[in-house]
Backbone as a ProteinNet text record, in pm:
[ID]
protein_1_A
[PRIMARY]
MTSFVVLDPTNGQAERRTDLVARPSSFHGLVVGYLDNAKPNSDQFLDLLAERLAGDGARSAVRMRKKHIGRLAEPSQLDDLAARCDVVVTGVGDCAGCCSCSVQDAIALERRGVPTFMVCTAELLTTAVIAATTGGAPDYPFIVIDHPFGSLDLDALGVRADEAHRQIHKQTGAQRTD
[TERTIARY]
2178.1	2261.8	2253.8	2367.3	2374.2	2369.9	2281.6	2283.3	2356.2	2404.7	2473	2414.3	2409.7	2360.1	2492.4	2497.5	2599.5	2545.1	2620.9	2581.3	2655.3	2598.7	2667.6	2711.3	2839.3	2879.6	2863.5	2828	2813.7	2668.3	2571	2430.7	2371.6	2411	2360.1	2398.2	2330.3	2369.5	2349.5	2415.5	2410.6	2282.1	2204.1	2085	2101.4	2218	2236.8	2380	2413.7	2555.2	2605.8	2717.6	2780.5	2894	2878	2988.3	3086.6	3213.6	3315.7	3339.2	3397.8	3419.2	3568	3580.3	3717.4	3827.1	3929.4	4038.7	4110.1	4162.9	4224.6	4357.7	4389.3	4514.4	4638.3	4615	4707.9	4652.9	4731.6	4693.9	4712	4774.5	4800.7	4679.2	4675.2	4574.7	4446.1	4447.6	4343.4	4343.2	4215.8	4186.8	4175.3	4264.8	4257	4189.3	4096.2	4048.9	4101.1	4121.1	4167.8	4070.4	4004.9	3912.8	3983.8	4020.4	4089.2	3997.4	3989.3	3902.7	3922.1	4036.3	4060.2	4143	4192.9	4274.5	4410.4	4478.7	4603.9	4697.7	4767.8	4861.9	4799.6	4676.8	4602.2	4623.7	4617.9	4630.5	4788.3	4889.1	5023.3	5047.5	4988	5003.9	4939.9	4819.5	4755.3	4830.1	4889	4985	5092.4	5154.8	5265.6	5243.1	5129.8	5068.2	5023.4	4983.8	4934.7	5062.5	5170.6	5295.4	5341.6	5330.7	5358.4	5281.5	5144.7	5059.6	5067.8	5109.6	5132.7	5249	5346.7	5468.4	5425.4	5311	5259	5177.7	5157.3	5092	4953.7	4909.2	4784.4	4774.4	4668	4659.1	4647	4556.2	4543.8	4483.4	4463.4	4410.3	4308	4202.3	4106.8	4100.8	4126	4126.4	4005.3	3961.7	3846.4	3892	3831.2	3871.1	3731.1	3696.1	3578	3578.6	3471	3456.7	3486.9	3445.8	3464.7	3524	3611	3670.1	3586.2	3489	3423.2	3283.7	3274	3136.6	3152	3049.6	3042.2	3068.2	3130.6	3141.9	2999	3009.8	2867.2	2834.9	2706.6	2672.7	2707.2	2719.3	2760.9	2908.7	2982.6	3126.6	3149.9	3074.7	3069	3033.8	2919.5	2876.9	2973.9	3037.3	3128.4	3263.2	3312.9	3411.4	3384.5	3260.4	3215.1	3202.9	3159.9	3152.3	3291.9	3385.9	3510.5	3624.3	3617.7	3725.9	3718.2	3823.2	3822.7	3847.7	3909.8	3944.3	3965.4	3935.6	3950.5	4041.9	4109.9	4179.5	4122	4074.6	4040	4107.9	4101.8	4159.9	4210.2	4286.6	4341.2	4281.5	4223.4	4157.3	4256.8	4275.8	4362.8	4299.9	4157.8	4083.9	3943.2	3871.6	3749.4	3651.3	3627.6	3524.8	3562.8	3686.6	3726.6	3745.9	3784.7	3798.9	3667.3	3569.3	3432.1	3362.6	3381.9	3331.7	3397.6	3540.2	3597.2	3572	3539.7	3505.7	3369.6	3278.1	3142.8	3138.7	3240.7	3254.5	3313	3399	3460.6	3349.7	3272.6	3164.6	3060.9	3022.2	2934.9	2995.1	3119.9	3187	3186.3	3206.5	3201.1	3047.4	2946.9	2818.5	2782.6	2870.3	2853.9	2938.8	2998.5	3070.9	3221.6	3276.4	3414.8	3498.5	3595.4	3689.8	3750.4	3748.2	3800.5	3900.3	4017.1	4115.2	4111.8	4076.8	4059.3	4185.7	4251.3	4369.2	4343.3	4388.3	4368.1	4506.4	4511.8	4627.4	4611.4	4715.5	4702.8	4610.9	4635.8	4557.5	4401.2	4364.4	4213.6	4169.8	4232.6	4173.6	4058.7	4056.1	3929.1	3808.7	3829.1	3719.6	3668.4	3773.7	3747	3670.3	3699.2	3638.6	3501.3	3471.1	3338.7	3253.9	3306.3	3231.8	3193.2	3298.9	3278.7	3173.5	3178.8	3085.3	2939.1	2931.7	2801.8	2750.9	2843.9	2819.3	2790.4	2790.9	2773	2889.4	3009.2	3125.3	3229.3	3189.8	3274.1	3419.2	3438.2	3563.8	3639.8	3611.5	3665	3822.1	3911.6	4040.3	4117.9	4138	4202.8	4349	4390.3	4532	4571	4656.9	4685.2	4824.3	4845.2	4976.9	5001.7	5125.3	5168.6	5095.3	5078.3	5026.9	5141.8	5157.7	5057.7	5081.9	4999.8	4992.7	4993.9	4912.3	4879.3	5013.4	5102	5220.7	5340.8	5347.5	5465.7	5521.6	5638.1	5703.5	5688.7	5742	5723.7	5800	5920.3	5994.6	5915.9	5868.5	5784.1	5665.9	5596.6	5477	5507.5	5630.9	5676.6	5688.2	5743.9	5759.5	5616.6	5514.2	5382.4	5319.7	5348.2	5311.2	5364.7	5484.6	5553.9	5475.2	5454.1	5391.2	5248.9	5179.2	5039.1	5042.4	5148.6	5170.4	5198.1	5267.5	5310.5	5179.6	5104.2	4973	4869.1	4865.6	4772.5	4807	4930.6	4987.2	4963.9	4970.9	4951.8	4806	4707	4566.9	4531.5	4599.3	4554.2	4640.1	4751.3	4834	4907.3	4897.2	4957.3	5109.4	5176.4	5324.6	5379.5	5462.5	5524.3	5629.9	5641.2	5748.2	5880.3	5882.5	6003.8	6089.3
-761.9	-736.2	-587.9	-530.6	-395.4	-393.6	-294.9	-289.5	-152.1	-159.1	-38.2	5.6	132.7	181.3	220.1	181	207.8	296.5	415	518.4	511.6	521.6	515.5	661.1	698.9	835.7	871.1	786.2	807.2	862.7	828.6	866.9	808.3	690.4	627.5	692.2	688.1	729.9	896.3	962	1097.1	1116.9	1241.9	1274.8	1310.4	1378.3	1398.4	1404.4	1367.9	1354.9	1491.4	1516.5	1647.6	1614.8	1682.7	1664.8	1769.2	1724.6	1816.2	1900.8	2021.8	2108.7	2083.9	2099	2069.6	2157.5	2097.9	2170.6	2250.1	2377.5	2451.7	2390.2	2404.2	2349.3	2448.2	2551.8	2654.1	2757.2	2824.8	2923.1	3057.5	3069.4	3206.3	3286.4	3402.7	3498.2	3475.3	3354	3321.1	3399.9	3415.6	3465	3350	3329	3219.6	3261.3	3193.7	3220.9	3121.3	3178.9	3100	3098.6	3000.7	2988.2	2921.5	2994.6	2953.9	2909.1	2776.9	2729.1	2762	2860.2	2915.2	2817.5	2711.7	2610.2	2697.1	2659	2715.5	2684.1	2789.2	2766.9	2763.9	2750.2	2735.5	2868.5	2984.8	3114.2	3119.5	3081.8	3092.3	2995.8	2878.3	2770.4	2822.1	2880.1	2936.7	3035.7	3115.9	3236.4	3168.9	3061.4	3016.5	2950.6	2890.1	2816.8	2929.5	3039	3153.4	3205	3220.8	3253	3165.9	3033.1	2942	2950.2	2967.2	2974.7	3108.1	3223.3	3346.4	3328.2	3248.9	3215.3	3141.4	3075.1	3010.4	3096.2	3231.9	3325.5	3363.1	3305.5	3350.5	3504	3558.3	3695.9	3768.4	3725.9	3785.9	3673.4	3713.8	3618.6	3682.4	3606.2	3660.6	3579	3637.2	3558.9	3582.7	3465.4	3476.1	3376.1	3403.7	3316.2	3289.9	3171.1	3122.1	3174	3193.7	3242.6	3141.1	3012.7	2891	2779.2	2712.6	2595	2485.4	2445.3	2326.6	2357.3	2469.1	2497.8	2514.9	2500.9	2533.4	2697.2	2721.1	2854.2	2921.6	3060.7	3120.5	3121.3	3105.5	3093.3	3222.2	3335.3	3464.5	3455.5	3386.9	3380.5	3298	3185.5	3094.4	3172.3	3240.1	3305.4	3411.5	3483	3581.9	3518.8	3419	3347.6	3293.5	3242.6	3193.4	3299.3	3419.7	3530.1	3597.7	3583.2	3665.7	3585.1	3447.7	3359.5	3256.7	3220.2	3128.6	2977.5	2978.5	2851.4	2886.6	2792.8	2809.9	2698.7	2737.2	2633.3	2643.2	2549.6	2547.8	2439.4	2472.4	2376.1	2468.3	2403.2	2278	2170	2068.2	1965.1	1876.9	1905.7	1825.7	1780.1	1783	1725.7	1698.4	1600	1562.7	1667.4	1761.5	1858.3	1962.5	2012.1	2091	2048.4	1920.4	1850.4	1821.6	1766.3	1749.5	1870.3	1973.7	2113	2167.6	2157.9	2209.5	2135.1	2000.2	1912.3	1970.7	1997.3	2026.6	2165.7	2267	2394.2	2374.9	2284.7	2254.2	2208.4	2123.6	2060.5	2176.5	2262.6	2368.3	2469.1	2481.6	2576.5	2503	2365.3	2300.6	2307.7	2300.7	2307.5	2453.6	2555.7	2687.6	2717.6	2616.9	2611	2647.5	2645.9	2684.2	2551.4	2522.6	2408.5	2443.6	2352.1	2377	2262.5	2303.3	2218.1	2215.7	2089	2087	2011.1	2081	2028.6	1972.2	1838	1777.4	1690.4	1665.7	1587.3	1447	1361.6	1230.5	1144.3	1181.9	1128	1145.5	1249.7	1284.6	1246.4	1173.6	1142.6	1053.1	960.1	871.2	963.6	1044	1151.2	1225.8	1273.4	1353.8	1280.9	1156.6	1066.2	1040.1	1014.1	990.9	1114.1	1226.6	1363.3	1381.3	1358.2	1376.4	1272.1	1159.7	1046.6	1092.7	1141.4	1179.8	1301.5	1394	1515	1496.4	1374.5	1347.7	1347	1341.6	1363.5	1250.3	1122.2	1016.7	1014.7	1067.1	1069	1200.5	1273.4	1406.1	1383.2	1463.3	1451.7	1547.7	1487.5	1573.9	1598.6	1715.7	1745.7	1699	1601.1	1530.3	1570.5	1632.7	1671.8	1582.4	1587.3	1507.9	1569.8	1488.4	1504.3	1515.2	1599.1	1698.4	1825.2	1925.3	2043	2179.1	2173.5	2305	2339.4	2263.4	2302.9	2323.5	2322.2	2353.6	2486.6	2497.1	2632.2	2657.1	2784.7	2827.6	2742.9	2693.2	2616.2	2485.2	2413.2	2300.9	2319.9	2426.8	2476.7	2490.1	2548.7	2564.1	2433	2322.1	2188.5	2140.7	2158.4	2108.2	2183.6	2319.8	2396.5	2353.6	2320.9	2267.2	2135.3	2038	1919.8	1950.4	2037.5	2071.2	2131.4	2212.1	2277.1	2156.8	2063.2	1963	1879	1850.8	1772	1855	1983.7	2059.7	2061.2	2069.4	2055.9	1914.8	1808.3	1680.6	1672.2	1734.6	1724.6	1803	1916.6	1999.1	1975.6	1907.8	1904.7	2028.5	2135.2	2270	2240.6	2326.2	2322.5	2399.7	2347.2	2413.2	2507.6	2626.3	2718.2	2703.3	2614.1	2579.7	2475.5
3530.2	3409.3	3382.1	3349	3297.3	3149.2	3101.6	2952.4	2923.6	2790	2729.3	2610	2591.4	2470.3	2384.3	2254.7	2167.5	2063.6	2058.9	1956.7	1842.7	1723.7	1595.6	1558.2	1559.3	1528.4	1387.6	1285.7	1149.9	1130.9	1227.7	1216.1	1084.2	1043.1	929	804.9	691.3	560.9	563.7	485.4	465.1	398.5	431.7	377.5	219.2	199.3	61.1	26.6	-94.3	-138.2	-183.2	-142.7	-179.4	-282.8	-408.4	-504.7	-473.6	-477.8	-460.7	-571.7	-561.4	-657.2	-707.3	-846.2	-896.1	-839.7	-811.2	-751.4	-856.4	-830.1	-934.5	-980	-1103.8	-1163.1	-1133.3	-1078.2	-1048.7	-944.1	-871.2	-765.7	-832.9	-947.9	-1006.1	-1012.1	-959.7	-975.2	-885.1	-810.2	-721	-595	-545.8	-401.8	-329.4	-221.8	-129.1	3.4	52.1	194.5	289.6	405.1	523	635.8	668.8	775	890.7	984.6	1105.4	1214.9	1253.9	1354.9	1503.9	1518.1	1646.5	1746.2	1693.7	1759.7	1788.3	1905	1925.9	1815.8	1740	1635.4	1494	1493.7	1351.6	1280.5	1342.5	1275.4	1215	1312.7	1255.5	1147.8	1158.6	1051.1	919	931.7	804	749.5	826.5	768.2	691.5	761.3	683.5	550.5	546.8	435.4	339	374.1	285.3	210.9	301.8	233.1	114.2	141.4	33.9	-94	-63.5	-175.7	-242.7	-184.2	-238.9	-337.9	-283.2	-385.1	-496.3	-496.8	-620.5	-707.5	-660.5	-751.5	-698.9	-577.3	-533.8	-521	-570.3	-571.3	-446	-359	-223.8	-133.3	-20.8	93.2	166.2	198.4	286.2	415.7	525.8	652.9	749.9	802.4	893	1004.7	1119.9	1245	1310.8	1328.9	1394.6	1546.9	1591.7	1742.9	1853.7	1802.7	1889.4	1822	1897.8	1841.9	1794.2	1881.9	1860.2	1802.1	1723.5	1671.8	1514.2	1438	1301.8	1285.9	1169.8	1139	1112.7	1140.4	1110	964	928.7	787.9	713.3	787.8	718.6	698.7	769.5	733.5	620	600.5	496	363.8	384.8	258.8	209	315.5	273.9	208	264.2	199.1	52	46.1	-81.2	-187.6	-157.7	-244.1	-283.8	-188.2	-211.2	-252.8	-234.3	-272.2	-373.1	-440.8	-547.4	-489.1	-380.6	-300.5	-158.2	-63.4	74.2	149.7	240.1	317.2	465.6	526.2	666.4	762.7	892.4	985.6	1100	1177.9	1174.9	1258.7	1220.2	1303.5	1375.3	1507.4	1579.9	1708.8	1726	1831.9	1764	1837.8	1777.3	1737.7	1838.6	1816.1	1696.3	1707.9	1604.9	1470.2	1460.7	1340.7	1275	1343.2	1294.6	1235.6	1320.1	1277.1	1155.9	1147.2	1031.2	904.9	920	794.4	761.9	846.5	810	743.2	791.3	739.8	587.9	563	437	339	387.6	300.5	276.5	362.8	344.4	246.2	235.6	135.4	0.4	-5.6	-125.3	-185.3	-99.6	-145.7	-196.6	-152.2	-199.5	-327.8	-376.4	-506.4	-492.5	-365	-358.2	-322.6	-408.1	-360.7	-224.5	-133.4	4.6	48	95.6	147.6	305.8	352	505.1	554.9	658.1	715.6	837.5	863.2	1001.8	1027	1154.9	1193.5	1169.3	1156.9	1126.8	1236.2	1361.6	1456.2	1462.8	1382.3	1371.8	1239.7	1164.7	1024.5	1019.7	1119.3	1123.7	1155	1256.3	1279.4	1173.8	1100	980.8	876.2	845	758.7	793.6	921	971.1	956.2	985.6	969.9	825.1	733	588.9	539.1	578.2	534.7	584.5	703.1	754.5	684.6	638.9	570.6	408.5	375.4	229.1	143.9	195.2	110.4	157.9	137.5	186.7	138.3	20.7	-49	-38.5	64.1	77.5	81.3	19.7	12.9	110.9	228.6	342.4	321.7	377.3	387.1	520.3	539.6	660.6	704.5	813.8	874.2	1001.9	1051.1	1159.8	1284.4	1389.6	1519	1619.8	1703.3	1762.7	1684.2	1728.7	1641.8	1729.9	1832.2	1912.7	1991.5	2013.8	2108.1	2033	1905.1	1814.9	1826.3	1798.5	1780.3	1627.6	1602.2	1453.8	1359.3	1397.4	1297.3	1260.6	1371	1343.6	1271.3	1293.5	1214.4	1072	1045.3	904.2	831.2	907.7	846.6	820.7	902.3	881.4	760.6	758.4	634.2	493.1	507.2	389.7	336.8	442.4	414.3	352.5	415.5	361.1	226.6	200.3	60.3	-43.9	3.8	-92.4	-133.2	-35.8	-47.6	-129.8	-96.5	-179.8	-334.4	-367.9	-504.1	-565.6	-475.5	-522.8	-574.6	-480	-513	-649.6	-667.3	-769.3	-897.6	-888.3	-1006.4	-1035.9	-954.7	-984.7	-953.7	-1036.9	-1031.3	-892.7	-828.2	-708.5	-752.1	-687.2	-723.2	-640.6	-549	-470.5	-512.7
[MASK]
++++++++++++++++++++++++++++++++++++++++++++++++++++++++++++++++++++++++++++++++++++++++++++++++++++++++++++++++++++++++++++++++++++++++++++++++++++++++++++++++++++++++++++++++++

């Protein structure tokens, strides 16, 4: 008889609970950070989303790109974003490794006192929820866009950025300018 070992991806209960930081009620005058997880198209998507949030009055943007797709951001990157930004957007999680790491980055920023919007595709939402639960934030409010993502042209990325923009405003209660 062959035996199988079944691994629990949640690793049991989180060691500590992470309380989420209140989302801003407006982007007017805020410095928004964008943590690009290095997935194909994530830089272009975040640029498009930055344009939309700038239209909502965001004062400036701080952009950072991770060195590796499936790894956590460097602590120095997270510290820098936390020091310079009022709010951060990270992503885009459209595969298991990059999604899990982006969720952990978002939670790490929340622990540093920065409200963070994490963008993932619908196909990876379960992965994102498992990563958030393991990270101590089981109720993390994800920004969910359609899958696929990496192979899209600029027009299709714009549609995804519009959807993310709508969801961010729904979470914040901020008034949209469009």
